[in-house]
N, C-alpha and C positions, 0 to 999 in steps of 0.2 A: 734497816732491813729492806726498805723499799728500793734502795740503790744497790744493784747487784755488783757494780764496779764503780770505784771512785778514783779519780786522778788527784795529783797534788793540788791542782787548781780547784778541785771540788772540796778537798779536805781543809784547805787553809781558811776559807770563810767560816766553816763550822767550828774549827778550833778558836778562831778569833772571837766568835760569839760566846764560846765557853769561857775564854780568858777574861772577857769584859762583862760577864754575867753578874759579877758582884757589885758592879757600878762603882768601882774604885776611882780614886782621884786621877790616876794615870792610866789612861786607856791604851791598850796595845794596838799597834797598826799591823796591816797585812804583811808588811815586810819583816815584822818581828817574828813571824811564824817560820822558823828554820827547820831544816831536815832533822836536826837533833831533837827539837821539841815534838815534831810529828812522831819520830821513833819512840820517844818517851811515852807519849799518849797511847800509841799502838801497843807497846809493851804492857802498860797498865790495863788497857782494855782486854788484852789476851789473858792476863792473870785473872780478871773478873769473870770471863766467859769460859775459862778452861773446863770447869766442872760440867758445863753444858755441851761438851764435845764440839765446841766451835773455836775457830781461830781466824784472826785477820792475817792474811798473807799478801805479799806483794810480789810483783814481777815486772819485767820491762816488756812493753809491746814489741813484737818482733820487727815491725816495719819502721815505726817512728821512734822507738825506744822510750816512749812515755812510760813513766812508772805508774802502775795501777795497783789498787788495793781491792781485795774481795774477801767476803766472809765465807769461810769454808767449813763444811761439816767434816770433822775428823774421825767420826766413829763409824758410820755406816759405809758400805760399799758405795762408791761415788755414784754409780749408775742407779742405785736404788732411790736416790734423791728424786729421780724423774717419776717415781711411782706415785707421788702425791698429786701430780697433775696430768699424767699420761697413762694410757691403758697398757696392758701387757703386750699387745700387738705393736703399739707405738714404741715401746722400749726395745722390743726385739728388732724393729725396723731401724732404730738408732744404732744398735749394735752391728747390724749388717752394713750400715753406712760407715761405721768405724772400720769394719773389716775391709771394706772396699778401699778406704783411704790408706790404711796402714799395712795392708797385705797386697791386694790386687794392684793398687796404684802406687806401690812403694817397692821398686826393684832397683838393683844396682844400675840398670840402664836409665831409669827415670824415677827419681824420688819426688813424685808429685804430691802425695799425701793430701789430696783433695779429690772431690768427686764432682763431675759435671751435673747440672740439674737433670739432664736427660738420663744419665746412668743412675742417679739417685732415685728417680721415679721407677726405674726398672727393678729396684730392690724391694718393691712394695710387698711382694709375696714371700712367705717363708718357704724356702726350698725343701725343708724337711717335713712340711705339713702332711704330705701324702704317705710318709713312711709309717708303717704300722708299729714300728719299734719305738717311736717317740712317745715320751710321757705326755700327759695332757698339758702340762705347763710349757713344754717345748714345742708342741704341735699346734701352735696358734696358726690360723690360716693366713694371716697377714692383713694387708690393707688394700683398699681400692686405690686407683691412681689419684682420685680426688682427695681421699683421706691422707695419702702420702704427701700430697702438696700441702695440705693443712698442717700435717705434723712437722714438715720441714719449716714452714712459716713460723710455727710455734717454737721450734728449737732456735730459730734466729731471734725471735722476739725475746726469748728467755735468756739469751746470751750464751748458748752452747755452740751455735754455728754462726758463721758469717758468710755472706754471699757476695762474691766479687762482681764487678761490672761485666766481666766476661762470662758469668754464669757458673762459677765454681763454688761449691760449699767446702769450707774448711773449719777446723776448730778455732774458736776465739782464744785470746790470751787467757781469759778467765777459765775457759774449759780446760786448757792445757795445764793450768795451775791446779785445778781440782781433780783432774783425771790422770795426773802424772803417774801415780802408783799403778793405777789400773792399766794404763797404756804400756808401761814398762813390763809389768808382770804378764800381760796378755801377748804382746808382740815380740818381746825379746826372749826367745825360746832356746832351749838347749839344742845344739846341732846334732844331727845323727849322721850316719855314714852316707846317706843318700843326698844330704845337703851339699850344695856347691855355691860358689860365689855368685852364680847367676840366679840363684833360687829365691832371691828376695831378701835384701838386707846383707850386711857385711858381717864377717865373723870377728869375734873378740874372744879368743881362747876357745871355749866350748859353747859359746853362745852366739846365735845369729841375732845381730842387733838391727832391728828395724826402727827402733826409737833411739835417736842419737842426741847427744848434747853438743851445744856450741862450745868450741875450744876456748873462746874468750870469756863468756859470762856463765858457762856451765849449766845453762838452762836448755830445756828441750827445744830443738830447732825443727820447724816445718816450713820455714821460709828463709832463704838465704843462699849461701854459696857452699860448694863442696870441692874436694880434691878431684882432679881429673882421673886419678887411679880408682877404679871401681871398687877394689877390695880395701881401700883406705877409709878410715872412719873420720878423717879430719873434716870438720864442718864449722862454718862461721856465719853469724848474721852479718848483713851488709855493713852495719856500723862497727861491729866488732872486727870485721876484716880491715876496715879503714884504720882503726886504731892499732891493730896488730902489725900491719905491714908498714905503717907510717914510721914505726920504730925500727924497722929492719933496713939494713943497708945492702946494696948490691942487688942481685937478681932475687925476685920473689920466688920462694919455693915452699913446698909443704914441709912442715917440721916433723911430720910423722914418717913419710915415705921418701921425701927428697925430690918428688916430682915438681916440675915447674908449676907455679900457681898462675892459672890463666885468668881467674876472676870472671870467667864466662860459663862455668859449669854450675847450673842453678839447682836449687832445692825449692819445691813448691810448684804451683800451677805453671810457672814460667818454664819448668822442665818439660812440660807437655808441648808447649809452643816451640821450644828449642829442638825437641825431638822431631817434630813435624818438619821444621826448617832444614834439619840435617838429612831428611829423606829416609829416616828410620821407620816411618809409618806413624800413624796416630797412636798416642798413648791411651787415648780414650776414643770411643766411637764418634764423639762429637763434642765440640766446644760451643756452647751457646753464645750468640752475639747479643742476646737481650740484656739490657742494662738493669741493674738492681734498683728497685723502687722502694726498698725498705721492707721490714718484716710485716708491716701491717697492711700491705696491699692485698686485695682480695684474691682468693684462690682462682676465681673465674678469670681474672685479669691475667694471672700467671698462665693459665691454660691457653688463653687466646694468644699469648706471646710465644708459646711453645711451638716447636715444629709440627708440621702436619702429621708426622708419624705418631707423635705423642697424643695429639688430639684424636686420631683414629683409635689408638689403644684405649684412651679414656672412654670414648663413645661406645666401643665394643664391649668394654667391661660393664658400663652402665646398662647397656641393653641386656646383658646376661643377668645382671642383678635384678632388673625389672622382670625378666621372664621367670626368675626363681621366685619372686614375690607373688606373681600372678598364679603360679602353680600352687 
């Protein structure tokens, strides 16, 4: 339970210790731990924990394709799992971050599905807090900039978000595995007559698909490659693309729409950089150049590395909070 995510290299020594626990005459070696043995133990464990609404699931990391395993709560709404360690304001903030990733920053022109640290901080306040029609649970005021920094650091430390060296937050492989149902149900919505192919996501029948699957491995893709045709849903992780087109002869083309496969149309934060290079304008207001120093670095260090605009916003908000307390 203390390990949120395990790789095969993490699991093999654990199973080796289990196999040799009886002190038998013939001890197993690490190379004896095969994929079949691991699958067998995972199946046995899932049978034992099923009644507790838990399940061990596995997926492949989108970048290096390392297989990872995670313990998933199968009963509750995935986001309610945050309630044990985060306030209502922090959970609402996390939802706004998801909305920015998979709605605002996920259009046919640029499927970024990430949020820069600068834009993430600007989501600290609840935009509906001032509306009198909101219920008390919905009308949380939000977070200060400092609190938003701390919440983001917490989400990274807990394995929900990861922060790239370029300063972009995105969902981890573990988060995609746990939030798959929530993401699909929330962002793949029924199309209405006002929807168009430029409205964010591509159509599949009567559904606007903002959450798409890799054609190769059939898992959610937020980092990889896409067809150059904006209305086409064909997507591949980098390694899946290599495997798929290695087996193809002749010209590479999209199997869905027949367009030429360029291998240069990106999914993920790379789509923002490519969009700027093409002269289409910034997909985000800013991309931070600050390098990631891990989830445990102090919030004050993050603020010092932030641009002057963010520092001024933080100072102004702290001054307002101080004035309110003095009154």
